[in-house]
C-alpha positions in Angstrom: 79.2 95.8 82.7 78.7 99.2 84.3 75.3 100.2 85.8 74.5 103.8 86.4 71.6 104.9 88.6 69.5 107.7 87.0 67.7 109.5 89.9 70.2 111.5 91.9 73.2 110.3 89.9 72.3 111.6 86.4 69.3 113.8 87.1 68.9 116.1 90.0 66.0 114.3 91.8 66.5 116.1 95.2 66.4 119.5 93.6 63.1 118.7 91.9 61.6 117.3 95.1 62.6 120.6 96.9 61.1 122.7 94.1 57.8 120.7 93.8 57.1 119.9 97.4 59.5 122.1 99.5 61.0 118.9 101.0 64.7 118.6 101.7 65.4 115.0 100.7 68.6 113.8 102.5 71.2 112.5 100.1 70.7 108.8 99.2 67.5 108.5 101.2 64.4 107.1 99.4 61.5 109.5 98.9 59.0 107.1 100.4 60.9 107.2 103.7 60.4 111.0 103.8 57.0 111.6 102.2 54.7 108.9 100.9 52.4 111.6 99.6 55.1 113.1 97.4 56.1 109.7 96.1 52.5 108.9 95.1 52.1 112.3 93.5 55.3 112.0 91.3 54.8 108.3 90.5 52.1 109.1 87.9 53.4 112.5 86.7 55.1 112.4 83.3 56.0 116.1 83.5 57.9 115.8 86.8 60.3 113.2 85.3 60.8 114.7 81.9 61.6 118.2 83.4 64.3 117.0 85.9 67.5 118.9 85.5 70.8 117.1 84.9 73.0 116.9 88.0 76.0 119.3 87.7 78.2 116.2 87.1 76.1 114.3 84.7 78.0 115.2 81.5 81.4 114.8 83.1 80.5 111.4 84.5 79.2 110.2 81.2 82.3 111.5 79.4 84.4 109.2 81.5 82.4 106.1 80.6 84.2 104.3 77.8 82.7 100.8 78.4 79.3 99.3 77.8 76.8 100.5 80.4 73.1 100.4 81.3 71.0 102.9 83.1 69.1 101.6 86.1 66.1 103.3 87.5 62.9 102.7 89.6 59.9 102.6 87.3 57.2 104.0 89.8 54.5 103.8 87.1 53.8 103.7 83.4 53.7 107.5 83.2 56.9 107.8 85.3 58.6 105.3 82.9 57.5 107.4 79.9 58.8 110.6 81.6 62.1 109.0 82.4 62.5 107.7 78.8 61.7 111.1 77.5 64.3 112.7 79.9 67.0 110.2 78.7 66.1 111.1 75.1 65.9 114.9 75.6 69.2 114.9 77.5 70.8 112.7 74.7 71.9 110.0 77.2 70.3 107.4 74.9 72.8 108.5 72.2 75.9 107.7 74.3 78.2 105.5 72.3 78.4 102.8 74.9 74.8 102.7 76.2 73.5 99.1 76.0 70.1 99.5 77.7 67.8 100.9 80.3 66.7 98.6 83.2 63.6 99.5 85.1 63.4 97.8 88.5 62.5 98.7 92.1 65.7 97.5 93.6 68.7 96.3 91.8 70.9 94.9 94.6 71.8 91.3 95.2 69.2 91.2 98.0 66.5 92.0 95.5 67.7 89.2 93.2 67.4 91.1 90.0 71.0 91.6 89.2 73.7 89.5 90.7 76.9 91.5 90.2 80.0 89.8 89.1 83.4 90.8 90.3 84.0 93.3 87.6 80.4 94.7 87.4 80.4 98.3 88.5 77.5 100.3 90.1 77.6 104.1 90.1 74.9 105.4 92.4 74.1 108.0 95.1 72.4 105.5 97.4 74.8 104.2 100.1 72.5 101.1 100.9 72.6 100.1 97.2 76.4 100.7 97.1 77.1 98.7 100.2 75.0 95.7 99.1 76.6 95.8 95.6 80.1 95.8 97.0 79.5 92.4 98.4 80.2 90.9 95.0 80.9 93.8 92.6 82.6 97.1 92.4 80.9 100.5 93.3 81.4 104.2 93.2 79.2 106.4 95.3 78.4 109.9 94.1 77.8 111.7 97.3 76.6 115.4 97.4 78.7 116.1 94.3 81.0 114.2 92.0 84.7 114.5 92.6 85.7 114.2 89.0 89.4 113.6 89.8 88.6 110.8 92.2 86.1 109.4 89.6 88.7 109.4 86.8 91.2 107.7 89.1 88.5 105.1 90.0 87.7 104.4 86.4 91.4 104.1 85.5 91.7 101.4 88.3 88.5 99.7 87.1 89.9 99.5 83.5 93.2 98.0 84.7 
């Protein structure tokens, strides 16, 4: 199974944080480590979540997915969950041929005990900590400041073989 992180991988979370709070969120760093106030403010704000822009690579990344996958994302609150579901619907991610579900959880690494990756489970994420933990048992691809689509295509070819 493929698991794709939503915030920072599919939607441009850092850009929205910059626009709403004038905070430069370092790539892959959790918001609560930079500003608890901002995290509290967005956690109950439906509008913040539903108006996030896609990352520049969202469509290209999803186009390369030809296997069953699930979206993984932090729930924050009921309103944030509603906003995220609306974002997925509005951006037609929920219509992808291979989507199998949406998983809401605070942490999804083996340490958190929510998902124990198997050897061929793949995580696509922008968070290095999550990637490093996942690689202990599964496979992972880190989207850093941008998606190198050529490298991603090659990675997916190797994943399929």
